[in-house]
C-alpha positions in Angstrom: 10.4 255.6 -30.1 11.0 257.4 -26.9 8.9 256.0 -24.0 6.3 258.5 -22.6 6.9 259.9 -19.1 4.4 260.4 -16.3 3.7 263.4 -14.2 2.5 262.9 -10.6 0.2 265.9 -10.4 -0.4 265.9 -6.7 2.1 265.0 -4.0 2.9 266.3 -0.5 6.7 266.0 -0.4 7.0 268.4 2.5 5.2 265.9 4.7 7.5 264.8 7.7 7.3 261.2 6.5 9.7 262.1 3.7 12.1 264.1 5.8 14.7 261.3 6.2 14.9 260.0 2.6 13.5 262.7 0.2 16.6 262.3 -2.0 15.9 258.6 -2.4 12.2 259.2 -3.1 13.0 261.7 -5.9 15.6 259.3 -7.4 13.0 256.4 -7.4 10.5 258.7 -9.1 12.9 259.4 -11.9 13.8 255.8 -12.2 10.1 254.8 -12.4 9.6 257.0 -15.5 8.3 260.3 -14.0 9.0 263.5 -15.9 8.1 265.8 -12.9 6.0 266.0 -9.8 3.7 268.8 -8.6 4.2 269.1 -4.9 1.3 270.7 -3.1 1.9 273.0 -0.2 -0.9 273.4 2.3 -0.6 276.4 4.5 -0.6 276.2 8.3 -0.6 279.1 10.8 2.5 277.7 12.5 4.7 277.1 9.4 3.1 279.0 6.5 4.5 277.6 3.3 8.0 277.3 4.6 8.4 273.5 4.5 7.2 273.1 0.8 9.3 276.0 -0.4 12.4 274.4 1.2 11.7 271.1 -0.6 11.2 273.0 -3.9 14.6 274.7 -3.6 16.4 271.4 -3.7 15.0 269.8 -6.9 14.4 271.2 -10.4 12.3 268.1 -10.9 9.4 269.7 -8.9 6.6 272.2 -9.6 4.6 273.9 -6.9 0.9 274.5 -6.0 0.0 276.5 -2.9 -3.4 276.8 -1.1 -5.3 276.5 2.1 -6.7 273.0 2.7 -10.3 273.0 4.0 -9.0 271.5 7.3 -7.1 274.8 8.0 -9.8 277.1 6.8 -10.7 278.3 10.3 -7.2 279.8 10.7 -7.3 281.5 7.3 -10.6 283.4 7.6 -9.9 287.1 7.3 -6.3 288.0 6.2 -5.1 284.5 5.4 -1.8 283.8 3.5 -2.8 285.5 0.3 0.1 287.9 0.1 2.5 285.0 0.6 1.0 283.3 -2.4 1.2 286.5 -4.5 4.9 286.8 -3.7 5.5 283.3 -5.0 3.3 283.9 -8.0 5.3 287.0 -8.9 8.5 284.9 -8.8 9.9 286.6 -5.7 10.0 283.2 -4.1 9.8 279.6 -5.5 11.8 280.1 -8.6 8.8 280.8 -10.8 7.5 277.3 -10.5 4.0 278.0 -9.0 1.6 276.4 -11.4 -1.7 276.2 -9.5 -3.7 277.4 -6.5 -4.7 274.6 -4.1 -5.5 272.3 -2.8 -8.6 274.1 -1.8 -12.2 273.1 -1.5 -14.6 271.6 1.0 -14.3 268.5 3.3 -17.5 267.6 5.1 -16.2 264.1 6.0 -13.9 265.4 8.7 -15.3 268.9 9.3 -12.1 270.0 10.9 -13.2 273.6 10.1 -16.7 275.1 10.2 -18.4 274.7 6.9 -19.1 278.4 6.4 -15.3 279.1 7.0 -14.5 276.4 4.4 -16.8 278.0 1.9 -15.4 281.5 2.5 -11.8 280.4 2.2 -12.6 278.3 -0.9 -14.3 281.2 -2.6 -11.4 283.5 -1.7 -8.9 281.1 -3.4 -11.0 280.9 -6.5 -10.9 284.7 -6.7 -7.1 284.6 -6.2 -6.7 282.0 -9.0 -8.7 284.3 -11.3 -6.5 287.3 -10.3 -3.3 285.4 -10.9 -4.6 283.4 -13.9 -3.7 280.1 -12.4 -5.7 276.8 -12.4 -7.3 275.4 -9.3 -6.7 272.1 -7.5 -10.0 271.3 -5.8 -10.6 269.0 -2.9 -14.1 267.8 -2.4 -15.2 265.1 0.1 -18.8 264.5 1.0 -19.6 268.0 -0.3 -20.4 267.7 -4.0 -23.4 270.1 -4.1 -21.7 272.9 -2.1 -18.4 272.4 -3.9 -20.1 272.9 -7.3 -22.2 275.8 -6.0 -19.1 277.7 -4.8 -17.3 277.0 -8.0 -20.1 278.3 -10.2 -20.8 281.3 -8.0 -17.1 282.4 -8.1 -16.5 281.8 -11.8 -14.1 278.9 -11.4 -14.6 277.9 -15.0 -12.7 281.0 -16.1 -9.4 279.5 -14.9 -10.3 275.8 -14.9 -8.3 273.2 -12.9 -8.6 269.7 -11.6 -10.8 268.0 -9.0 -8.0 266.0 -7.4 -8.2 262.5 -5.8 -11.6 262.2 -7.4 -13.9 259.9 -5.5 -17.3 261.4 -6.4 -20.3 260.4 -8.4 -20.8 260.3 -12.2 -23.0 263.4 -11.7 -20.2 265.3 -10.0 -17.8 264.2 -12.7 -20.0 265.4 -15.5 -20.6 268.8 -13.7 -16.9 269.3 -13.3 -16.1 268.4 -16.9 -18.8 270.7 -18.1 -17.0 273.5 -16.3 -13.8 272.6 -18.1 -12.1 270.8 -15.2 -10.0 267.7 -15.3 -10.4 264.8 -13.0 -7.4 263.2 -11.3 -7.3 259.7 -10.0 -5.1 258.1 -7.3 -4.3 254.6 -6.2 -7.8 254.3 -4.7 -8.9 252.9 -8.1 -6.7 249.8 -7.5 -8.5 249.0 -4.2 -10.7 245.8 -4.4 -13.7 247.7 -3.0 -13.5 250.7 -5.4 -15.8 249.2 -8.1 -18.0 252.3 -8.3 -15.0 254.6 -8.7 -13.7 252.3 -11.5 -17.0 252.7 -13.3 -16.5 256.5 -13.1 -13.0 256.1 -14.7 -14.5 254.1 -17.5 -17.0 256.9 -18.2 -14.6 259.8 -18.2 -12.7 260.5 -21.4 -9.0 260.0 -21.1 -8.5 263.4 -22.5 -9.9 264.8 -19.3 -7.8 262.8 -16.8 -4.7 263.3 -14.7 -2.9 260.8 -12.5 -1.6 261.5 -9.0 -0.5 259.8 -5.8 -1.6 262.3 -3.1 1.4 260.8 -1.3 2.2 260.0 1.4 -1.5 258.9 1.5 -3.4 256.3 -0.5 -0.7 253.9 -1.6 -2.0 251.7 -4.5 -2.0 248.0 -4.7 0.4 246.2 -4.3 1.9 248.8 -1.9 -1.2 249.4 0.2 -0.5 250.0 3.8 2.9 251.6 3.1 3.9 255.2 2.8 2.9 256.3 -0.7 5.4 258.0 -3.0 5.5 259.5 -6.5 7.0 256.3 -8.1 3.8 254.5 -7.3 1.8 256.6 -9.7 2.8 254.0 -12.3 0.3 251.6 -10.7 -2.6 254.1 -11.1 -1.7 254.6 -14.7 -1.7 250.9 -15.3 -5.1 250.5 -13.8 -6.5 253.3 -16.0 -5.0 251.6 -19.0 -6.7 248.3 -18.1 -10.1 250.0 -17.5 -9.9 252.1 -20.7 -8.5 249.4 -23.0 -5.3 251.4 -23.6 -1.6 250.7 -23.2 0.3 252.1 -20.2 2.3 254.2 -22.7 -1.0 255.6 -24.1 -2.0 256.7 -20.6 1.4 258.2 -19.8 1.5 260.1 -23.0 -2.1 261.4 -22.8 -2.2 262.3 -19.1 1.2 264.0 -19.3 0.0 266.2 -22.2 -3.1 267.0 -20.2 -1.0 268.0 -17.2 1.3 270.1 -19.3 -1.6 271.9 -21.0 -3.5 272.5 -17.7 -0.5 273.7 -15.7 1.4 275.4 -18.5 4.4 273.2 -18.1 5.2 273.0 -21.8 3.9 274.3 -25.0 2.1 271.8 -27.2 4.4 270.4 -29.9 3.1 272.0 -33.1 4.7 269.4 -35.4 1.8 267.2 -36.5 2.2 263.4 -36.5 1.7 261.5 -39.7 1.9 258.1 -37.9 0.8 257.7 -34.3 0.5 254.6 -32.1 -2.5 253.9 -29.9 -2.6 250.6 -28.1 -1.0 248.0 -30.5 -2.2 249.8 -33.7 -0.4 252.4 -35.8 -2.7 255.1 -37.2 -1.9 257.0 -40.4 -3.0 260.7 -40.6 -2.8 261.5 -44.3 -5.3 264.4 -44.6 -7.2 266.8 -42.4 -9.8 267.4 -45.2 -13.4 266.2 -44.8 -16.5 266.5 -47.0 -18.6 266.6 -44.0 -18.9 268.9 -41.0 -19.8 266.6 -38.0 -21.4 268.6 -35.2 -19.6 266.4 -32.6 -16.1 266.4 -34.3 -13.4 266.7 -31.7 -11.1 268.8 -34.0 -13.3 271.8 -33.5 -12.0 271.8 -29.9 -8.5 270.5 -30.4 -6.3 268.7 -32.9 -4.8 266.5 -30.2 -6.0 262.8 -30.1 -4.8 260.5 -27.4 -1.8 262.7 -26.8 -0.9 263.1 -30.5 -1.1 266.5 -32.3 -2.6 265.9 -35.8 -3.0 269.2 -37.5 -1.2 268.8 -40.8 0.5 271.8 -42.5 0.6 269.9 -45.7 -0.6 266.5 -46.8 2.2 263.8 -46.7 3.5 262.0 -49.7 3.9 258.2 -50.1 7.6 258.5 -49.0 6.7 260.6 -46.0 4.0 258.2 -44.8 6.3 255.2 -45.2 9.1 257.0 -43.4 6.7 258.0 -40.6 5.5 254.4 -40.2 9.1 253.4 -39.3 11.0 250.2 -39.7 9.3 246.8 -39.5 5.7 248.0 -38.8 4.6 244.4 -39.5 6.5 243.2 -36.4 5.6 246.1 -34.1 1.8 246.6 -34.7 -1.3 244.4 -34.8 -2.7 246.6 -37.6 -2.2 249.8 -39.7 -5.2 252.1 -39.6 -5.9 254.8 -42.1 -7.5 257.3 -39.7 -6.5 260.8 -38.8 -8.3 264.1 -38.5 -9.8 263.8 -41.9 -11.4 261.4 -44.4 -8.7 259.1 -45.7 -10.5 258.0 -48.8 -10.5 261.5 -50.1 -6.9 260.4 -51.0 -7.9 257.0 -52.2 -4.9 256.7 -54.6 -2.5 257.3 -51.7 -4.4 254.8 -49.5 -4.1 252.2 -52.2 -0.3 252.9 -52.8 0.6 252.9 -49.1 -1.9 250.1 -48.1 -0.7 247.7 -50.8 2.9 248.4 -49.9 2.3 247.7 -46.2 0.2 244.7 -47.0 3.0 243.2 -49.0 5.2 243.7 -45.9 2.8 241.6 -43.9 0.7 244.3 -42.2 -3.0 244.0 -41.6 -4.8 247.1 -43.0 -7.9 248.9 -41.6 -9.7 252.0 -43.0 -11.9 254.2 -40.8 -14.2 256.1 -43.2 -17.4 258.1 -43.5 -18.6 255.8 -46.3 -19.0 258.6 -48.9 -16.1 257.8 -51.1 -18.3 256.6 -54.0 -20.1 260.0 -54.1 -16.8 261.9 -53.8 -15.0 260.0 -56.7 -18.0 259.3 -58.9 -17.4 255.5 -59.0 -17.5 252.4 -56.8 -14.1 252.4 -55.1 -14.6 249.2 -53.1 -13.3 246.7 -55.7 -10.0 248.7 -55.5 -9.7 248.1 -51.8 -9.5 244.3 -51.7 -6.1 244.5 -49.9 -8.0 245.9 -46.9 -8.6 243.5 -43.9 -11.2 245.6 -42.1 -13.3 248.7 -42.8 -15.1 250.7 -40.2 -17.8 253.0 -41.6 -19.4 255.9 -39.6 -23.1 255.2 -39.8 -23.9 257.7 -37.0 -27.7 257.7 -37.5 -30.6 255.3 -38.0 -32.1 257.4 -40.9 -31.3 260.1 -43.4 -33.1 262.9 -41.5 -31.1 262.3 -38.3 -27.9 261.9 -40.3 -28.3 265.3 -41.9 -29.0 266.9 -38.6 -25.9 265.6 -37.0 -23.7 265.6 -40.1 -23.6 268.8 -42.2 -23.0 266.9 -45.4 -22.8 268.6 -48.9 -24.5 265.5 -50.4 -27.9 266.1 -48.8 -30.4 263.3 -49.3 -27.9 261.3 -51.3 -25.5 260.8 -48.3 -27.3 258.3 -46.1 -28.4 255.9 -48.9 -24.8 256.1 -50.2 -23.4 255.0 -46.9 -25.8 252.0 -46.7 -24.7 251.0 -50.3 -21.1 251.4 -49.3 -21.5 249.0 -46.3 -23.4 246.4 -48.3 -20.8 246.6 -51.1 -17.9 246.4 -48.7 -19.1 243.0 -47.6 -18.3 241.7 -51.1 -14.7 242.8 -51.1 -13.4 243.2 -47.5 -13.4 240.4 -44.9 -14.5 242.4 -41.9 -17.0 245.3 -42.0 -18.1 247.4 -39.0 -20.6 250.1 -38.8 -20.1 252.6 -36.0 -21.9 255.5 -34.3 -20.8 258.2 -31.8 -22.9 258.2 -28.6 -24.1 261.8 -29.1 -26.6 262.8 -26.4 -30.1 262.2 -27.8 -29.0 259.8 -30.6 -30.9 256.5 -30.5 -28.0 254.1 -30.4 -30.2 251.0 -30.4 -31.9 252.1 -33.6 -28.5 252.5 -35.1 -27.5 249.1 -33.9 -30.7 247.6 -35.5 -29.8 249.2 -38.9 -26.2 247.8 -38.7 -26.9 244.3 -37.4 -30.4 243.5 -38.7 -30.7 245.5 -42.0 -27.0 245.5 -43.1 -25.8 242.3 -41.4 -22.5 243.8 -40.1 -21.0 244.3 -36.6 -21.8 247.5 -34.8 -19.5 249.6 -32.6 -20.4 252.5 -30.3 -17.7 255.2 -30.2 -17.3 257.4 -27.1 -18.7 260.9 -27.2 -16.4 263.4 -25.3 -18.4 263.6 -22.1 -19.4 261.5 -19.2 -22.2 259.1 -20.0 
C-alpha cells in the first residue's frame, strides 16, 4: 500500500534565510515524504509580493497564499495590495496556484501596527476572500475575542479556512470549529512546556486538523534552535499521532485529505474503500445501510473517515472483501474489524463467511454493531458468532427514552431492551464484550457507564463526538 504523503500547509520560503539553499530545502522536503508545500507570501510596502512569486516560479511542488500580516497592517490601510492579489487570483500571475488569502488576522502580542488598523485590514481581507471564493489563513495571537468578533462580523464562515499555528484556548478552538475552520499545529506541540496546547490537540477531532511548520520559525524537537524547514513537519505529525493514539501514516493521510479539501488541491477520490487501515487494524466496510438514524452520525456531513472515503455504490461480495483485505492480513494487522458506514450485522451471513475465513487464516476478529441484529433477523444470532474475538456494542444511552431521542430507531420501545439482551447474551459466546457511547453534548456519560459496568458487567468505552470537548 502506498505510503501517505504530508502537506506543509504554512511555510515562508521567500524568507532570506532560505536564499542560499532553497533547492536543497525543497529536495529534503520531498525526501521526507511531503506531497506539496503552501508557501505564504506576506506583503510589504517595499517589496510587495515579489519575493514569494519568484520562489513560486521555480517549483511546481509549491502552492501559494497571499495576504497582509497584522504586523504590516499600518502600511496597508487604505488602498493596500488588493489589486495585486486579484491579478494573481485571476491567474495573470502565479501560475494559477493561489489557494488562500492570508496570513491575515490580529497580533496583540507584538502590536507592530495599531489595533484598529489591524482590524480594518483583517476585515478587508475577509471581504476579499469572499469575493474571490478562497479560504482564509488566520493569524491570532493574544487577540482571541477580537479575532472571532471580526470573523463573525465579516462572514468568514462563508469561505472557511484555518487558524494557523494554533496556540489558543479550547474555547477559541471550539469557536473556530463551529465556524467551519480547521486548526493547524506546528512544532510548538513538541516543546516540553507546551502541555496546555497538547491538551487542545487531544480535544480537537483529527478531521479538523492541518499540520504546518511556519518555517523558518518554530523548529520542532529535536531541531529546536535551528532554522525550521518543511521536512521537519514530519515531527509535528508524529507528535499528533502520539497524542491521538493514531499512526503517523493515519495523521499524514487524514491531514493531507483535509488540506486538499480546504484548499481545493485535489478532488476527493470517489472510489469507496471496502478495506481501510486505521492504526494497526483493518476495517471492513461491507454496507452503508442502517436500521437506525443516529442524530450524531458523521455520514450526514461526510462519507470520509480518517482519510478514507466509504460511500459504497454497491455492497461487496465475499470475493471482493477478501481481495480488498489483501495478502497476509494475519501478519499485517492486529485485528480485522467489521465496521464501516453502516450496520455490518445487517449482512450477518457475509460477516460469518468472511469472518470465519479470516479467523482460519489466524486473524483476530472484532465487530462494531448497534446491537439490534436479533430484532432485524428475528432470531438470536450470537451463537453463530463464536468465531468473533471482540464485539463492541453501541449502547449510546442510559435508558430507552434517551436512546429513542438520540437514535431514530424503527424498533421503538423494543430497541433498548434488545440491546441490553444482546450485550448479556454476547458474554456467553464472545470473549470480549464492550459497550460504547458517543459523547454527544448533554448525554450523561457516567449514567451510561453505570449501565455498562454495573448492570451489564462489561467494559465501557467513550467514543469522540465531532467537536471540541
